[in-house]
MOPAC internal coordinates of N, CA, C and O (Angstrom, degrees):
PM7 1SCF
backbone

  N    0.0000 0     0.00 0     0.00 0    0    0    0
  C    1.5202 1     0.00 0     0.00 0    1    0    0
  C    1.5369 1   109.30 1     0.00 0    2    1    0
  O    1.2310 1   121.19 1   149.19 1    3    2    1
  N    1.4138 1   115.33 1   -30.81 1    3    2    1
  C    1.4835 1   115.24 1   178.49 1    5    3    2
  C    1.5066 1   112.45 1   -72.22 1    6    5    3
  O    1.2310 1   120.03 1   152.02 1    7    6    5
  N    1.3050 1   117.55 1   -27.98 1    7    6    5
  C    1.4391 1   124.72 1   179.15 1    9    7    6
  C    1.4868 1   109.84 1  -122.16 1   10    9    7
  O    1.2310 1   119.73 1   -96.96 1   11   10    9
  N    1.3473 1   118.13 1    83.04 1   11   10    9
  C    1.5177 1   119.54 1  -179.78 1   13   11   10
  C    1.4149 1   114.12 1   -50.25 1   14   13   11
  O    1.2310 1   121.12 1   -34.12 1   15   14   13
  N    1.3099 1   115.46 1   145.88 1   15   14   13
  C    1.4557 1   122.62 1   176.13 1   17   15   14
  C    1.5185 1   111.10 1   -71.28 1   18   17   15
  O    1.2310 1   118.93 1   -29.32 1   19   18   17
  N    1.3691 1   119.64 1   150.68 1   19   18   17
  C    1.2778 1   124.62 1   178.08 1   21   19   18
  C    1.5249 1   111.13 1   -97.56 1   22   21   19
  O    1.2310 1   121.00 1   -10.91 1   23   22   21
  N    1.3595 1   115.70 1   169.09 1   23   22   21
  C    1.4707 1   118.20 1  -176.35 1   25   23   22
  C    1.5375 1   109.70 1   -56.30 1   26   25   23
  O    1.2310 1   119.20 1   136.85 1   27   26   25
  N    1.3148 1   119.13 1   -43.15 1   27   26   25
  C    1.4701 1   121.49 1  -178.98 1   29   27   26
  C    1.5000 1   110.77 1   -60.05 1   30   29   27
  O    1.2310 1   119.62 1   141.26 1   31   30   29
  N    1.3544 1   118.33 1   -38.74 1   31   30   29
  C    1.4637 1   117.88 1   179.86 1   33   31   30
  C    1.6036 1   111.22 1   -64.81 1   34   33   31
  O    1.2310 1   121.52 1   135.27 1   35   34   33
  N    1.2889 1   114.70 1   -44.73 1   35   34   33
  C    1.4383 1   118.63 1   177.73 1   37   35   34
  C    1.5257 1   111.83 1   -62.72 1   38   37   35
  O    1.2310 1   119.98 1   138.58 1   39   38   37
  N    1.3136 1   117.64 1   -41.42 1   39   38   37
  C    1.4632 1   122.01 1   174.68 1   41   39   38
  C    1.5128 1   109.74 1   -54.48 1   42   41   39
  O    1.2310 1   119.35 1   129.90 1   43   42   41
  N    1.3161 1   118.85 1   -50.10 1   43   42   41
  C    1.4398 1   125.22 1  -176.43 1   45   43   42
  C    1.5855 1   107.19 1   -61.86 1   46   45   43
  O    1.2310 1   118.82 1   133.90 1   47   46   45
  N    1.3013 1   119.86 1   -46.10 1   47   46   45
  C    1.4720 1   120.12 1   177.89 1   49   47   46
  C    1.4930 1   109.19 1   -55.62 1   50   49   47
  O    1.2310 1   120.80 1   131.25 1   51   50   49
  N    1.3175 1   116.08 1   -48.75 1   51   50   49
  C    1.4657 1   119.04 1  -177.50 1   53   51   50
  C    1.5401 1   114.54 1   -64.20 1   54   53   51
  O    1.2310 1   121.71 1   147.56 1   55   54   53
  N    1.3588 1   114.33 1   -32.44 1   55   54   53
  C    1.4671 1   118.02 1   173.53 1   57   55   54
  C    1.4762 1   113.38 1   -63.70 1   58   57   55
  O    1.2310 1   120.44 1   144.30 1   59   58   57
  N    1.3411 1   116.77 1   -35.70 1   59   58   57
  C    1.4837 1   121.34 1  -172.55 1   61   59   58
  C    1.4634 1   113.82 1   -91.03 1   62   61   59
  O    1.2310 1   118.96 1   153.80 1   63   62   61
  N    1.2889 1   119.59 1   -26.20 1   63   62   61
  C    1.4476 1   125.02 1  -177.38 1   65   63   62
  C    1.5139 1   112.30 1   -74.20 1   66   65   63
  O    1.2310 1   118.93 1   -45.40 1   67   66   65
  N    1.3070 1   119.65 1   134.60 1   67   66   65
  C    1.5392 1   120.15 1   179.80 1   69   67   66
  C    1.5012 1   109.82 1   -79.85 1   70   69   67
  O    1.2310 1   119.81 1   167.92 1   71   70   69
  N    1.3205 1   117.98 1   -12.08 1   71   70   69
  C    1.4842 1   123.22 1  -175.46 1   73   71   70
  C    1.5911 1   112.20 1   -76.79 1   74   73   71
  O    1.2310 1   121.99 1   -16.83 1   75   74   73
  N    1.2983 1   113.80 1   163.17 1   75   74   73
  C    1.5116 1   119.60 1   172.53 1   77   75   74
  C    1.5495 1   103.71 1   -65.38 1   78   77   75
  O    1.2310 1   121.16 1   -30.61 1   79   78   77
  N    1.2817 1   115.39 1   149.39 1   79   78   77
  C    1.5115 1   120.08 1   178.38 1   81   79   78
  C    1.5994 1   114.45 1   -51.95 1   82   81   79
  O    1.2310 1   120.39 1   141.46 1   83   82   81
  N    1.3454 1   116.86 1   -38.54 1   83   82   81
  C    1.4171 1   121.08 1  -179.55 1   85   83   82
  C    1.5382 1   115.85 1   -58.54 1   86   85   83
  O    1.2310 1   121.23 1   156.53 1   87   86   85
  N    1.3875 1   115.25 1   -23.47 1   87   86   85
  C    1.4318 1   120.89 1   179.03 1   89   87   86
  C    1.4673 1   114.67 1   -66.95 1   90   89   87
  O    1.2310 1   120.79 1   163.58 1   91   90   89
  N    1.3691 1   116.10 1   -16.42 1   91   90   89
  C    1.4957 1   120.65 1   177.08 1   93   91   90
  C    1.4782 1   112.50 1   -77.96 1   94   93   91
  O    1.2310 1   120.17 1   167.26 1   95   94   93
  N    1.2829 1   117.28 1   -12.74 1   95   94   93
  C    1.5376 1   122.09 1  -177.03 1   97   95   94
  C    1.4777 1   109.02 1   -99.62 1   98   97   95
  O    1.2310 1   120.93 1   -53.98 1   99   98   97
  N    1.3559 1   115.82 1   126.02 1   99   98   97
  C    1.4575 1   121.07 1   172.00 1  101   99   98
  C    1.5397 1   110.87 1   -72.66 1  102  101   99
  O    1.2310 1   119.87 1   -50.21 1  103  102  101
  N    1.2593 1   117.85 1   129.79 1  103  102  101
  C    1.4504 1   119.32 1   175.57 1  105  103  102
  C    1.5372 1   108.76 1  -108.21 1  106  105  103
  O    1.2310 1   120.81 1  -114.18 1  107  106  105
  N    1.3040 1   116.06 1    65.82 1  107  106  105
  C    1.4183 1   125.00 1  -173.09 1  109  107  106
  C    1.5429 1   108.05 1  -102.30 1  110  109  107
  O    1.2310 1   120.88 1    11.32 1  111  110  109
  N    1.3743 1   115.91 1  -168.68 1  111  110  109
  C    1.3857 1   120.47 1   178.18 1  113  111  110
  C    1.5044 1   112.85 1   -58.58 1  114  113  111
  O    1.2310 1   119.62 1   140.91 1  115  114  113
  N    1.3129 1   118.34 1   -39.09 1  115  114  113
  C    1.4925 1   119.51 1   176.33 1  117  115  114
  C    1.4693 1   113.21 1   -56.50 1  118  117  115
  O    1.2310 1   120.74 1   135.54 1  119  118  117
  N    1.3956 1   116.19 1   -44.46 1  119  118  117
  C    1.4443 1   122.68 1   179.46 1  121  119  118
  C    1.5269 1   110.40 1   -58.57 1  122  121  119
  O    1.2310 1   120.74 1   135.64 1  123  122  121
  N    1.3143 1   116.19 1   -44.36 1  123  122  121
  C    1.4635 1   121.93 1   176.85 1  125  123  122
  C    1.4837 1   112.90 1   -66.29 1  126  125  123
  O    1.2310 1   120.79 1   138.23 1  127  126  125
  N    1.3113 1   116.10 1   -41.77 1  127  126  125
  C    1.5121 1   120.97 1  -178.74 1  129  127  126
  C    1.4982 1   111.16 1   -64.37 1  130  129  127
  O    1.2310 1   119.95 1   150.72 1  131  130  129
  N    1.3184 1   117.69 1   -29.28 1  131  130  129
  C    1.4663 1   121.95 1   176.32 1  133  131  130
  C    1.5626 1   113.19 1   -76.70 1  134  133  131
  O    1.2310 1   121.69 1   174.15 1  135  134  133
  N    1.3811 1   114.37 1    -5.85 1  135  134  133
  C    1.4441 1   120.93 1   179.67 1  137  135  134
  C    1.5606 1   110.10 1    74.54 1  138  137  135
  O    1.2310 1   118.59 1  -151.62 1  139  138  137
  N    1.2402 1   120.30 1    28.38 1  139  138  137
  C    1.4308 1   122.46 1  -177.50 1  141  139  138
  C    1.5607 1   109.02 1   -88.77 1  142  141  139
  O    1.2310 1   121.50 1   -26.36 1  143  142  141
  N    1.3559 1   114.74 1   153.64 1  143  142  141
  C    1.4308 1   122.25 1   178.70 1  145  143  142
  C    1.5407 1   107.31 1  -119.48 1  146  145  143
  O    1.2310 1   122.10 1   -54.85 1  147  146  145
  N    1.3524 1   113.59 1   125.15 1  147  146  145
  C    1.4872 1   118.36 1  -175.38 1  149  147  146
  C    1.5154 1   111.03 1   -58.77 1  150  149  147
  O    1.2310 1   119.92 1   149.33 1  151  150  149
  N    1.3764 1   117.76 1   -30.67 1  151  150  149
  C    1.4284 1   118.73 1   178.36 1  153  151  150
  C    1.5785 1   115.35 1   -65.18 1  154  153  151
  O    1.2310 1   120.35 1   164.09 1  155  154  153
  N    1.2948 1   116.93 1   -15.91 1  155  154  153
  C    1.4139 1   124.46 1   176.51 1  157  155  154
  C    1.5721 1   115.37 1   -85.03 1  158  157  155
  O    1.2310 1   121.00 1   173.68 1  159  158  157
  N    1.3249 1   115.70 1    -6.32 1  159  158  157
  C    1.4778 1   119.31 1  -176.00 1  161  159  158
  C    1.5522 1   110.45 1  -135.16 1  162  161  159
  O    1.2310 1   123.40 1  -110.36 1  163  162  161
  N    1.3156 1   111.09 1    69.64 1  163  162  161
  C    1.4744 1   119.11 1  -178.83 1  165  163  162
  C    1.5174 1   111.96 1  -116.08 1  166  165  163
  O    1.2310 1   119.83 1   151.67 1  167  166  165
  N    1.3581 1   117.93 1   -28.33 1  167  166  165
  C    1.5050 1   118.77 1  -179.19 1  169  167  166
  C    1.5090 1   109.90 1   -86.40 1  170  169  167
  O    1.2310 1   121.99 1   -17.40 1  171  170  169
  N    1.2871 1   113.79 1   162.60 1  171  170  169
  C    1.4813 1   121.03 1   176.45 1  173  171  170
  C    1.5145 1   112.82 1   -52.75 1  174  173  171
  O    1.2310 1   119.76 1   128.57 1  175  174  173
  N    1.3302 1   118.05 1   -51.43 1  175  174  173
  C    1.4519 1   122.01 1   179.08 1  177  175  174
  C    1.4547 1   114.01 1   -64.28 1  178  177  175
  O    1.2310 1   119.19 1   143.51 1  179  178  177
  N    1.3048 1   119.14 1   -36.49 1  179  178  177
  C    1.5396 1   121.15 1   177.18 1  181  179  178
  C    1.4842 1   109.37 1   -67.31 1  182  181  179
  O    1.2310 1   119.71 1   138.98 1  183  182  181
  N    1.3198 1   118.16 1   -41.02 1  183  182  181
  C    1.4614 1   120.83 1  -179.62 1  185  183  182
  C    1.5364 1   110.26 1   -67.00 1  186  185  183
  O    1.2310 1   120.17 1   135.49 1  187  186  185
  N    1.2801 1   117.28 1   -44.51 1  187  186  185
  C    1.4516 1   119.21 1   178.11 1  189  187  186
  C    1.4816 1   111.55 1   -60.27 1  190  189  187
  O    1.2310 1   120.13 1   139.59 1  191  190  189
  N    1.3082 1   117.36 1   -40.41 1  191  190  189
  C    1.4539 1   122.33 1  -178.49 1  193  191  190
  C    1.4964 1   111.16 1   -65.81 1  194  193  191
  O    1.2310 1   118.66 1   131.51 1  195  194  193
  N    1.3377 1   120.17 1   -48.49 1  195  194  193
  C    1.4774 1   120.30 1   179.48 1  197  195  194
  C    1.5231 1   112.37 1   -66.20 1  198  197  195
  O    1.2310 1   119.97 1   145.89 1  199  198  197
  N    1.3496 1   117.67 1   -34.11 1  199  198  197
  C    1.4363 1   117.47 1   178.14 1  201  199  198
  C    1.5229 1   115.93 1   -75.17 1  202  201  199
  O    1.2310 1   120.87 1   156.14 1  203  202  201
  N    1.3428 1   115.95 1   -23.86 1  203  202  201
  C    1.4429 1   120.48 1   175.40 1  205  203  202
  C    1.5774 1   105.64 1   -74.30 1  206  205  203
  O    1.2310 1   119.54 1   142.68 1  207  206  205
  N    1.2825 1   118.49 1   -37.32 1  207  206  205
  C    1.4661 1   122.28 1   179.15 1  209  207  206
  C    1.4998 1   113.70 1   -76.64 1  210  209  207
  O    1.2310 1   120.45 1   144.21 1  211  210  209
  N    1.3101 1   116.75 1   -35.79 1  211  210  209
  C    1.4906 1   123.70 1  -176.96 1  213  211  210
  C    1.5248 1   109.67 1  -135.02 1  214  213  211
  O    1.2310 1   120.99 1  -106.29 1  215  214  213
  N    1.3215 1   115.70 1    73.71 1  215  214  213
  C    1.4735 1   118.81 1   179.50 1  217  215  214
  C    1.5204 1   115.68 1   -54.63 1  218  217  215
  O    1.2310 1   119.56 1   153.98 1  219  218  217
  N    1.3038 1   118.45 1   -26.02 1  219  218  217
  C    1.4515 1   121.69 1  -177.10 1  221  219  218
  C    1.5288 1   109.51 1   -69.27 1  222  221  219
  O    1.2310 1   118.67 1   169.70 1  223  222  221
  N    1.3253 1   120.13 1   -10.30 1  223  222  221
  C    1.4644 1   120.33 1   176.87 1  225  223  222
  C    1.5371 1   112.89 1   -87.30 1  226  225  223
  O    1.2310 1   118.84 1  -177.93 1  227  226  225
  N    1.2593 1   119.82 1     2.07 1  227  226  225
  C    1.5151 1   118.06 1  -175.87 1  229  227  226
  C    1.5104 1   106.44 1   -83.20 1  230  229  227
  O    1.2310 1   122.45 1   -47.04 1  231  230  229
  N    1.4240 1   112.90 1   132.96 1  231  230  229
  C    1.4617 1   118.45 1   169.64 1  233  231  230
  C    1.4815 1   110.27 1   -56.66 1  234  233  231
  O    1.2310 1   121.59 1   -42.94 1  235  234  233
  N    1.2972 1   114.57 1   137.06 1  235  234  233
  C    1.4783 1   119.92 1   175.59 1  237  235  234
  C    1.5169 1   107.84 1  -141.28 1  238  237  235
  O    1.2310 1   121.99 1   -23.39 1  239  238  237
  N    1.3363 1   113.80 1   156.61 1  239  238  237
  C    1.4125 1   128.60 1    -6.58 1  241  239  238
  C    1.4900 1   113.85 1   -83.95 1  242  241  239
  O    1.2310 1   121.96 1   -25.87 1  243  242  241
  N    1.3608 1   113.86 1   154.13 1  243  242  241
  C    1.4900 1   121.15 1   169.00 1  245  243  242
  C    1.4839 1   109.43 1  -100.04 1  246  245  243
  O    1.2310 1   118.07 1   -58.56 1  247  246  245
  N    1.3011 1   121.29 1   121.44 1  247  246  245
  C    1.3793 1   124.70 1  -179.49 1  249  247  246
  C    1.5574 1   108.20 1  -104.40 1  250  249  247
  O    1.2310 1   122.14 1   -50.51 1  251  250  249
  N    1.3550 1   113.50 1   129.49 1  251  250  249
  C    1.4705 1   115.34 1   178.36 1  253  251  250
  C    1.5278 1   108.67 1  -118.93 1  254  253  251
  O    1.2310 1   122.18 1   -45.16 1  255  254  253
  N    1.3350 1   113.44 1   134.84 1  255  254  253
  C    1.4499 1   120.97 1   172.51 1  257  255  254
  C    1.4826 1   110.03 1  -134.28 1  258  257  255
  O    1.2310 1   121.36 1   -67.56 1  259  258  257
  N    1.3135 1   115.00 1   112.44 1  259  258  257
  C    1.5198 1   118.46 1  -178.81 1  261  259  258
  C    1.4601 1   107.67 1    67.54 1  262  261  259
  O    1.2310 1   123.49 1    54.24 1  263  262  261
  N    1.2798 1   110.92 1  -125.76 1  263  262  261
  C    1.5587 1   119.39 1   180.00 1  265  263  262
  C    1.4905 1   112.58 1  -105.41 1  266  265  263
  O    1.2310 1   121.64 1  -153.55 1  267  266  265
  N    1.2889 1   114.46 1    26.45 1  267  266  265
  C    1.5480 1   118.83 1   176.34 1  269  267  266
  C    1.5205 1   107.97 1  -130.98 1  270  269  267
  O    1.2310 1   121.33 1   -25.63 1  271  270  269
  N    1.2964 1   115.06 1   154.37 1  271  270  269
  C    1.4810 1   121.87 1   176.50 1  273  271  270
  C    1.5670 1   109.10 1  -146.82 1  274  273  271
  O    1.2310 1   122.54 1   -22.94 1  275  274  273
  N    1.3389 1   112.73 1   157.06 1  275  274  273
  C    1.4120 1   119.26 1   170.15 1  277  275  274
  C    1.5011 1   111.75 1  -136.68 1  278  277  275
  O    1.2310 1   119.86 1   -23.24 1  279  278  277
  N    1.2985 1   117.88 1   156.76 1  279  278  277
  C    1.3978 1   122.91 1   165.99 1  281  279  278
  C    1.5525 1   104.86 1   -85.21 1  282  281  279
  O    1.2310 1   120.21 1   -66.55 1  283  282  281
  N    1.2570 1   117.21 1   113.45 1  283  282  281
  C    1.5110 1   121.59 1  -171.57 1  285  283  282
  C    1.4901 1   117.33 1   -78.11 1  286  285  283
  O    1.2310 1   121.99 1  -134.92 1  287  286  285
  N    1.3399 1   113.79 1    45.08 1  287  286  285
  C    1.4357 1   119.87 1   178.27 1  289  287  286
  C    1.5165 1   105.63 1  -132.57 1  290  289  287
  O    1.2310 1   117.74 1   -67.84 1  291  290  289
  N    1.2643 1   121.90 1   112.16 1  291  290  289
  C    1.4568 1   129.41 1    -2.31 1  293  291  290
  C    1.5829 1   109.91 1   -71.55 1  294  293  291
  O    1.2310 1   122.57 1   -13.48 1  295  294  293
  N    1.3030 1   112.68 1   166.52 1  295  294  293
  C    1.4728 1   117.80 1  -176.67 1  297  295  294
  C    1.5125 1   115.03 1   -63.45 1  298  297  295
  O    1.2310 1   120.55 1   159.93 1  299  298  297
  N    1.3315 1   116.56 1   -20.07 1  299  298  297
  C    1.4818 1   118.04 1  -179.11 1  301  299  298
  C    1.5756 1   108.76 1   -66.43 1  302  301  299
  O    1.2310 1   118.18 1   165.21 1  303  302  301
  N    1.3486 1   121.08 1   -14.79 1  303  302  301
  C    1.3978 1   118.28 1   177.23 1  305  303  302
  C    1.5244 1   113.00 1   -69.69 1  306  305  303
  O    1.2310 1   120.30 1   153.85 1  307  306  305
  N    1.2876 1   117.04 1   -26.15 1  307  306  305
  C    1.4498 1   122.51 1   175.58 1  309  307  306
  C    1.4854 1   110.40 1   -63.54 1  310  309  307
  O    1.2310 1   119.89 1   136.15 1  311  310  309
  N    1.3319 1   117.82 1   -43.85 1  311  310  309
  C    1.4263 1   125.73 1  -179.49 1  313  311  310
  C    1.4939 1   107.31 1   -51.99 1  314  313  311
  O    1.2310 1   119.54 1   131.56 1  315  314  313
  N    1.3477 1   118.49 1   -48.44 1  315  314  313
  C    1.4419 1   123.88 1  -175.59 1  317  315  314
  C    1.5171 1   110.33 1   -65.78 1  318  317  315
  O    1.2310 1   120.08 1   149.37 1  319  318  317
  N    1.3091 1   117.45 1   -30.63 1  319  318  317
  C    1.5306 1   121.17 1   179.36 1  321  319  318
  C    1.5016 1   108.35 1   -75.02 1  322  321  319
  O    1.2310 1   119.11 1   143.12 1  323  322  321
  N    1.3370 1   119.30 1   -36.88 1  323  322  321
  C    1.4700 1   120.28 1  -177.81 1  325  323  322
  C    1.4962 1   110.06 1   -76.21 1  326  325  323
  O    1.2310 1   120.10 1   180.00 1  327  326  325

């Protein structure tokens, strides 16, 4: 959060993640408090845009190993990556 990600970082995450782009966005109380609608953030460009504007909405942690990555929630996903 102290060093926000750049567009190129988010693009790399989306390239490596097997999930749909929308999975990288947290749809929590902050998302709702901002008045956002999940249906508006499904494409790669929409996800990158919302995360550049609101980096706190990014699912964390993202673990990268080589040319693969996972959103490590639940933590068992990391085991599959390793």
